[in-house]
C-alpha positions as CSV (number, residue, x, y, z in Angstrom):
1,X,-10.2,-11.7,-3.7
2,X,-11.7,-9.3,-6.2
3,X,-12.6,-5.7,-5.1
4,X,-16.3,-6.5,-5.5
5,X,-16.0,-9.6,-3.4
6,X,-14.1,-7.6,-0.7
7,X,-16.9,-5.0,-0.8
8,X,-19.6,-7.7,-0.3
9,X,-17.6,-9.2,2.6
10,X,-17.4,-5.8,4.3
11,X,-21.1,-5.2,3.7
12,X,-21.9,-8.6,5.3
13,X,-19.7,-7.7,8.2
14,X,-21.5,-4.3,8.7
15,X,-24.9,-6.1,8.7
16,X,-23.7,-8.6,11.2
17,X,-22.2,-6.0,13.4
18,X,-25.4,-3.9,13.3
19,X,-27.5,-6.9,14.6
20,X,-24.9,-7.6,17.2
21,X,-24.6,-4.0,18.4
22,X,-28.2,-3.6,19.4
23,X,-27.9,-6.3,22.0
24,X,-24.3,-5.5,23.1
25,X,-24.8,-1.8,23.5
26,X,-27.2,-2.1,26.4
27,X,-24.8,-4.5,28.2
28,X,-21.4,-2.8,27.9
29,X,-20.0,-1.4,31.2
30,X,-18.9,2.2,31.6
31,X,-15.2,1.3,31.8
32,X,-15.4,-1.0,28.7
33,X,-17.4,1.6,26.8
34,X,-14.7,4.3,27.6
35,X,-11.9,2.0,26.5
36,X,-13.6,1.0,23.2
37,X,-14.4,4.7,22.5
38,X,-10.8,5.8,23.1
39,X,-9.5,3.0,20.8
40,X,-12.2,4.0,18.2
41,X,-11.2,7.7,18.4
42,X,-7.6,6.8,17.7
43,X,-8.6,4.3,15.0
44,X,-10.5,7.0,13.1
45,X,-8.2,9.9,13.6
46,X,-6.3,9.5,10.3
47,X,-9.6,9.2,8.4
48,X,-11.2,12.2,10.0
49,X,-8.0,14.3,9.5
50,X,-7.7,13.3,5.8
51,X,-11.4,14.0,5.1
52,X,-11.4,17.4,6.9
53,X,-8.2,18.3,4.9
54,X,-9.8,17.1,1.6
55,X,-12.9,19.2,2.1
56,X,-11.0,22.3,3.1
57,X,-8.7,22.0,0.1
58,X,-11.3,21.1,-2.5
59,X,-14.6,22.7,-1.6
60,X,-13.9,25.7,-3.8
61,X,-14.9,26.6,-7.4
62,X,-11.4,27.4,-8.7
63,X,-7.7,27.0,-7.9
64,X,-6.7,29.3,-5.0
65,X,-3.5,29.9,-3.0
66,X,-2.4,27.4,-0.3
67,X,-2.9,24.3,-2.4
68,X,-6.7,24.8,-2.7
69,X,-8.6,23.8,-5.8
70,X,-11.5,21.6,-6.9
71,X,-11.5,17.8,-7.1
72,X,-10.0,15.9,-10.1
73,X,-7.4,18.4,-11.2
74,X,-3.8,19.2,-10.3
75,X,-2.8,22.2,-8.3
76,X,0.8,23.0,-9.1
77,X,3.2,25.0,-6.9
78,X,5.5,26.8,-9.3
79,X,8.0,28.4,-6.9
80,X,9.4,27.6,-3.4
81,X,7.8,29.5,-0.5
82,X,9.3,32.8,0.5
83,X,10.9,33.4,3.9
84,X,7.7,34.8,5.4
85,X,5.6,31.8,4.4
86,X,3.2,30.7,7.1
87,X,1.0,28.0,5.4
88,X,2.0,24.4,6.0
89,X,4.5,23.8,8.8
90,X,8.0,22.6,7.9
91,X,7.9,23.7,4.2
92,X,10.5,22.3,1.8
93,X,12.7,24.0,-0.8
94,X,13.8,20.8,-2.5
95,X,10.7,19.8,-4.6
96,X,7.8,21.6,-6.0
97,X,4.4,20.2,-5.1
98,X,1.7,19.1,-7.5
99,X,-1.5,18.1,-5.6
100,X,-4.6,16.3,-6.9
101,X,-7.6,15.0,-5.0
102,X,-9.5,12.3,-7.0
103,X,-13.1,11.1,-6.8
104,X,-13.1,7.6,-8.2
105,X,-16.6,6.7,-7.0
106,X,-18.5,7.2,-10.2
107,X,-15.8,5.9,-12.6
108,X,-12.0,5.5,-12.7
109,X,-9.7,8.4,-13.3
110,X,-6.6,8.4,-15.6
111,X,-3.5,10.1,-14.2
112,X,-0.8,10.9,-16.7
113,X,2.7,12.3,-16.5
114,X,5.2,13.1,-19.3
115,X,8.7,11.7,-19.7
116,X,10.6,12.9,-16.6
117,X,14.0,12.2,-18.0
118,X,16.7,12.0,-15.3
119,X,14.8,14.4,-12.9
120,X,13.9,13.2,-9.5
121,X,10.1,13.0,-8.9
122,X,7.7,11.2,-6.7
123,X,3.9,10.7,-6.8
124,X,2.8,9.0,-3.6
125,X,-0.9,8.2,-3.6
126,X,-2.9,8.0,-0.4
127,X,-6.3,6.6,0.6
128,X,-8.6,8.5,2.9
129,X,-7.3,6.4,5.8
130,X,-3.8,7.9,5.0
131,X,-1.6,4.8,4.1
132,X,0.3,5.0,0.8
133,X,-1.5,3.0,-1.9
134,X,1.2,3.3,-4.6
135,X,4.3,5.4,-4.8
136,X,5.5,5.8,-8.4
137,X,8.6,7.8,-9.1
138,X,12.2,7.8,-9.9
139,X,12.8,5.0,-7.4
140,X,10.7,2.5,-9.2
141,X,12.0,3.4,-12.7
142,X,8.8,5.0,-14.0
143,X,10.5,8.0,-15.6
144,X,9.0,7.4,-19.0
145,X,5.6,8.9,-19.8
146,X,3.0,6.8,-17.9
147,X,-0.8,6.5,-17.6
148,X,-2.3,5.2,-14.4
149,X,-5.9,4.0,-14.1
150,X,-7.0,4.8,-10.6
151,X,-10.0,2.7,-9.7
152,X,-12.3,2.9,-6.7
153,X,-13.7,0.3,-4.3
154,X,-15.7,-2.5,-6.0
155,X,-14.8,-1.4,-9.6
156,X,-14.6,-4.2,-12.1
157,X,-13.7,-3.8,-15.7
158,X,-10.9,-4.0,-18.3
159,X,-7.8,-2.0,-17.8
160,X,-7.0,-0.3,-21.2
161,X,-3.8,-1.4,-22.8
162,X,-0.8,0.7,-21.8
163,X,-2.2,1.7,-18.4
164,X,-1.1,0.7,-14.9
165,X,-4.0,0.1,-12.5
166,X,-3.9,1.7,-9.0
167,X,-6.6,0.3,-6.7
168,X,-7.9,2.9,-4.3
169,X,-9.7,1.3,-1.3
170,X,-11.6,4.6,-0.7
171,X,-13.8,6.7,-3.0
172,X,-11.5,9.7,-2.5
173,X,-7.8,9.6,-2.7
174,X,-4.8,12.0,-2.9
175,X,-1.9,12.3,-5.2
176,X,0.9,14.4,-3.6
177,X,3.4,14.9,-6.3
178,X,6.9,16.2,-5.8
179,X,9.3,17.3,-8.5
180,X,12.9,18.4,-7.9
181,X,13.9,21.9,-8.8
182,X,17.3,23.5,-8.1
183,X,15.7,26.9,-7.3
184,X,17.0,28.7,-10.4
185,X,14.6,30.5,-12.7
186,X,15.7,28.4,-15.7
187,X,15.0,25.2,-13.7
188,X,11.7,26.5,-12.4
189,X,10.6,26.9,-16.0
190,X,11.6,23.4,-16.9
191,X,9.7,21.9,-14.0
192,X,6.7,24.1,-14.7
193,X,6.6,22.7,-18.2
194,X,6.5,19.2,-16.8
195,X,3.8,20.2,-14.2
196,X,1.6,21.5,-17.1
197,X,1.6,17.9,-18.4
198,X,0.3,16.3,-15.2
199,X,-3.2,15.4,-16.2
200,X,-6.4,13.9,-14.6
201,X,-9.3,12.8,-16.9
202,X,-12.2,10.4,-16.4
203,X,-11.7,7.1,-18.1
204,X,-14.7,7.7,-20.3
205,X,-13.0,10.9,-21.6
206,X,-9.6,9.5,-22.1
207,X,-8.3,10.1,-25.6
208,X,-11.2,12.4,-26.4
209,X,-11.7,16.2,-26.2
210,X,-12.3,17.0,-22.6
211,X,-13.2,20.2,-20.8
212,X,-12.8,20.2,-17.0
213,X,-15.8,21.3,-15.0
214,X,-15.4,21.9,-11.2
215,X,-17.9,20.1,-8.9
216,X,-20.4,22.3,-7.2
217,X,-19.3,23.9,-3.9
218,X,-21.0,22.7,-0.8
219,X,-22.2,25.9,1.1
220,X,-22.4,24.0,4.4
221,X,-19.6,21.4,4.7
222,X,-20.4,21.1,8.4
223,X,-17.1,22.5,9.8
224,X,-14.8,25.5,9.4
225,X,-13.1,25.9,6.0
226,X,-10.3,28.0,7.5
227,X,-9.4,26.5,10.9
228,X,-6.5,23.9,10.9
229,X,-7.8,20.3,10.6
230,X,-6.6,19.6,14.2
231,X,-8.6,22.6,15.5
232,X,-11.7,21.4,13.6
233,X,-11.3,17.9,15.2
234,X,-10.7,19.3,18.6
235,X,-14.0,21.2,18.4
236,X,-15.9,18.0,17.9
237,X,-17.5,16.3,20.8
238,X,-17.7,12.5,21.1
239,X,-21.0,12.2,19.3
240,X,-20.0,14.5,16.4
241,X,-16.7,12.7,15.9
242,X,-18.2,9.2,15.9
243,X,-21.1,10.2,13.6
244,X,-18.6,11.5,11.1
245,X,-16.5,8.3,11.4
246,X,-19.5,6.1,11.0
247,X,-20.7,8.0,8.0
248,X,-17.4,7.8,6.3
249,X,-16.9,4.1,7.0
250,X,-20.3,3.4,5.6
251,X,-19.8,5.3,2.4
252,X,-16.5,6.6,1.0
253,X,-14.0,4.8,3.3
254,X,-15.0,1.2,4.1
255,X,-12.9,-0.4,6.8
256,X,-10.1,-2.7,5.6
257,X,-10.4,-6.4,6.1
258,X,-7.8,-6.4,8.9
259,X,-9.9,-3.9,10.8
260,X,-12.6,-6.4,11.4
261,X,-11.7,-6.9,15.1
262,X,-11.9,-3.2,16.0
263,X,-15.0,-2.8,13.9
264,X,-16.7,-5.5,16.0
265,X,-15.5,-3.9,19.2
266,X,-16.9,-0.5,18.2
267,X,-20.3,-2.1,17.6
268,X,-20.6,-2.7,21.3
269,X,-21.1,1.0,21.9
270,X,-23.3,1.4,18.8
271,X,-20.6,2.7,16.5
272,X,-21.4,0.9,13.2
273,X,-20.3,1.8,9.6
274,X,-23.1,3.6,7.9
275,X,-25.4,4.0,11.0
276,X,-26.0,7.1,13.0
277,X,-24.2,7.0,16.4
278,X,-26.7,7.6,19.1
279,X,-25.0,8.0,22.5
280,X,-28.3,8.1,24.3
281,X,-28.7,4.4,23.7
282,X,-25.9,3.7,26.2
283,X,-26.8,3.8,29.9
284,X,-26.1,7.0,31.8
285,X,-22.8,5.8,33.3
286,X,-21.5,4.8,29.9
287,X,-22.6,8.2,28.4
288,X,-20.8,10.0,31.1
289,X,-17.7,7.9,30.6
290,X,-17.6,8.9,26.9
291,X,-17.7,12.6,27.4
292,X,-14.0,13.2,27.8
293,X,-12.9,10.6,25.2
294,X,-11.6,13.2,22.8
295,X,-9.3,14.6,25.4
296,X,-8.1,11.2,26.7
297,X,-7.5,9.9,23.2
298,X,-5.7,13.1,22.0
299,X,-3.4,12.9,25.0
300,X,-2.6,9.3,24.2
301,X,-1.8,10.3,20.6
302,X,0.4,13.2,21.7
303,X,2.2,11.0,24.2
304,X,3.1,8.6,21.4
305,X,5.3,11.3,19.9
306,X,7.9,10.9,22.7
307,X,8.0,7.1,22.1
308,X,8.1,7.2,18.3
309,X,11.4,7.0,16.5
310,X,14.9,6.8,18.0
311,X,17.8,9.2,18.5
312,X,21.3,9.0,17.1
313,X,23.9,11.6,17.8
314,X,21.2,14.0,18.9
315,X,19.1,13.5,15.7
316,X,15.6,12.0,16.0
317,X,15.1,9.3,13.3
318,X,11.4,9.1,12.7
319,X,9.6,5.8,12.9
320,X,8.5,4.2,9.6
321,X,5.4,5.8,8.1
322,X,3.2,5.4,5.0
323,X,2.2,1.8,5.9
324,X,0.7,1.0,9.3
325,X,-1.3,-2.2,9.2
326,X,-3.2,-2.2,12.5
327,X,-0.9,0.1,14.3
328,X,-3.6,2.7,14.7
329,X,-1.8,4.8,17.3
330,X,1.2,5.3,15.0
331,X,-1.1,6.2,12.2
332,X,-2.9,8.7,14.3
333,X,0.4,10.2,15.4
334,X,1.5,10.7,11.8
335,X,-1.9,12.2,11.0
336,X,-1.4,14.7,13.8
337,X,2.2,15.7,13.2
338,X,3.3,14.5,9.8
339,X,0.2,14.1,7.6
340,X,0.3,12.3,5.2
341,X,4.0,11.1,5.2
342,X,6.1,9.3,2.7
343,X,7.3,5.7,2.8
344,X,10.8,5.5,4.3
345,X,12.0,3.9,1.1
346,X,11.2,7.3,-0.6
347,X,12.3,9.7,2.1
348,X,13.5,9.9,5.7
349,X,13.6,13.2,7.6
350,X,15.9,13.2,10.7
351,X,15.8,16.4,12.7
352,X,17.6,17.8,15.7
353,X,17.2,20.7,18.2
354,X,20.4,20.1,20.2
355,X,24.2,20.1,19.8
356,X,26.7,17.4,20.8
357,X,26.3,18.4,24.5
358,X,22.5,18.2,24.4
359,X,22.2,22.0,24.5
360,X,19.4,23.7,22.5
361,X,20.6,25.0,19.1
362,X,20.7,28.8,19.3
363,X,21.8,31.6,16.9
364,X,23.7,33.1,19.8
365,X,26.3,30.4,19.1
366,X,28.2,29.0,16.1
367,X,27.9,25.4,15.0
368,X,29.5,23.0,12.5
369,X,28.6,19.6,11.2
370,X,31.2,17.5,9.4
371,X,30.6,14.5,7.2
372,X,33.7,12.3,7.1
373,X,35.1,11.5,3.6
374,X,32.6,9.3,1.8
375,X,30.0,9.6,4.6
376,X,27.6,12.2,3.2
377,X,24.0,11.0,3.5
378,X,23.7,7.7,1.6
379,X,20.9,8.3,-1.0
380,X,20.1,7.4,-4.5
381,X,18.1,10.6,-4.9
382,X,19.5,13.6,-3.1
383,X,19.8,15.1,0.4
384,X,19.5,18.6,2.0
385,X,19.4,20.2,5.4
386,X,16.8,22.9,6.1
387,X,16.7,25.3,9.0
388,X,13.5,26.3,10.8
389,X,12.5,28.3,13.9
390,X,9.5,27.3,16.0
391,X,6.6,29.8,16.2
392,X,3.6,27.6,16.6
393,X,4.9,25.8,13.5
394,X,8.3,25.2,11.9
395,X,9.1,28.1,9.5
396,X,12.0,29.1,7.3
397,X,14.5,31.6,8.8
398,X,14.3,34.8,6.7
399,X,17.8,36.0,5.7
400,X,19.5,38.3,3.2
401,X,20.7,35.3,1.1
402,X,17.1,34.0,0.8
403,X,18.7,30.6,1.6
404,X,16.7,28.1,3.5
405,X,18.6,24.8,2.7
406,X,22.1,23.7,2.2
407,X,22.8,20.7,-0.1
408,X,25.0,19.6,-3.0
409,X,23.2,22.0,-5.3
410,X,25.0,24.8,-3.5
411,X,28.3,23.4,-4.7
412,X,29.8,23.3,-1.1
413,X,33.5,23.2,-0.7
414,X,35.0,20.0,0.6
415,X,37.9,20.0,3.0
416,X,41.4,18.9,1.9
417,X,40.9,15.4,3.5
418,X,37.7,14.9,1.5
419,X,35.3,15.6,4.4
420,X,32.5,18.2,4.2
421,X,31.8,20.8,6.9
422,X,28.6,22.7,7.0
423,X,28.1,25.9,9.2
424,X,25.0,27.0,11.1
425,X,25.3,30.5,12.6
426,X,23.7,33.9,12.5
427,X,26.7,35.8,11.0
428,X,28.5,34.8,7.8
429,X,31.5,32.4,8.4
430,X,33.3,34.3,5.6
431,X,32.7,34.6,1.9
432,X,34.8,31.5,1.1
433,X,32.5,29.4,3.4
434,X,29.1,30.8,2.5
435,X,28.3,27.9,0.1
436,X,28.5,25.6,3.2
437,X,26.5,28.0,5.4
438,X,22.9,28.2,6.6
439,X,22.0,31.6,8.2
440,X,20.5,31.1,11.7
441,X,18.1,33.3,13.6
442,X,19.3,35.1,16.7
443,X,17.2,32.6,18.8
444,X,16.6,28.9,18.9
445,X,16.4,26.8,15.7
446,X,15.8,23.3,14.3
447,X,17.7,21.4,11.6
448,X,16.0,18.9,9.4
449,X,17.9,16.6,7.1
450,X,15.9,15.3,4.1
451,X,17.1,12.1,2.6
452,X,15.3,11.3,-0.7
453,X,15.4,7.7,-1.8
454,X,17.8,6.4,0.9
455,X,20.1,3.6,-0.1
456,X,19.1,0.2,1.2
457,X,22.5,-1.5,1.4
458,X,25.1,-0.6,4.0
459,X,25.7,2.2,4.8
460,X,22.0,3.1,5.2
461,X,19.7,4.9,7.5
462,X,17.0,2.4,6.8
463,X,16.4,-0.7,9.0
464,X,16.9,-2.9,5.9
465,X,20.5,-1.6,5.9
466,X,20.6,-2.2,9.7
467,X,20.8,1.5,10.3
468,X,24.5,1.5,9.5
469,X,24.7,5.2,8.8
470,X,24.2,7.8,11.5
471,X,23.9,11.6,11.0
472,X,27.0,13.3,12.5
473,X,26.7,15.4,15.7
474,X,26.2,19.2,15.5
475,X,29.1,20.7,17.5
476,X,29.4,24.2,18.9
477,X,32.4,26.1,17.6
478,X,34.0,27.8,20.6
């Protein structure tokens, strides 16, 4: 089905749903209205989160700190965050970010990158609903200079020769680029030179002289530009939340075809794409039943965290993300705790807070983790382990070495039998072992293993490899 045909189908669905909702809204019971509203809140959570994030990041007239900058241009992070960084929780020191929010409503945009050589890179692209649309990078062999034509909903036209089309189902979409850097000044400069060649231009300006002009700033976006997205959402009552959801579904983020069943259900309480949500049209019992929907739905999303993923040797292996289908609860969970998330084929991030005896990791103790010979994390890209402490977010542990990760780029020393032992403790394990050491705080800490481009054949952490590789336990050295 063509994008235009799909758009027409969705418009027809909206019209039909609108007619149906007028009659159904007066008949729905309080209990049914409450259940539909909770499901609708969860369904829309990723969309609301992404839209709030987009506005907060782009409603400015120039590039600012904290990945903020106008639409349709790249914002490049040129160095890894320092030890006192308190921006985005669980920062990484493996890849430098390059972020671009695109508006493909008026016309397609052309995204270009230079020849990346042998360097690891990844450019996952996300719709406003949060699923990954495309994920070009080292994994799919697109290391050569490439031009992508990013088109919006309903676009029809000829794709210019030499371009790869990426179809965005929403007017706005995100490119969250990552480029490997080893942390040395020389390598930073090499990556910065590549970042300078990441370009976004309108199709009509491709191959012609083009001067970027930032869109006008909206002086009244309707919510805080500084509060965290979750805090913005928590401040919305049921009517405000559903009105924003209905507006987005009727404009920049039409529902997917597989969402038809829940869209029809939502119409029973008057929640229809493109139509204002008027809670007063429900009877008084139903109105009362909807008042605490944000609280009930949020509790359900947070409860899913304990049920998501599985544990191996004390490490939590996250559930698959990036593609959700109609699993709206899992999508909402990722929006709340891991927005926007990679495909597992691109990266898996196991983490642990406990040792082999299920005791909380603490800098008061000394720990070791040993990979048996030939059993380091099975990846085609690279792996690392990052240490964090929890202070309302996961943050780097400041230390004299300014070292926040341990990986093969540290040239760690292998044991005589070919195994590799890493050390996690507050004091140095000795000069000869410092390449294998991550300095710990005096208090509790978290370890996160990042596995970029995991191998698919055995041994593998991926389900496709039957989960045949497990992270080793972290043991206390007594």
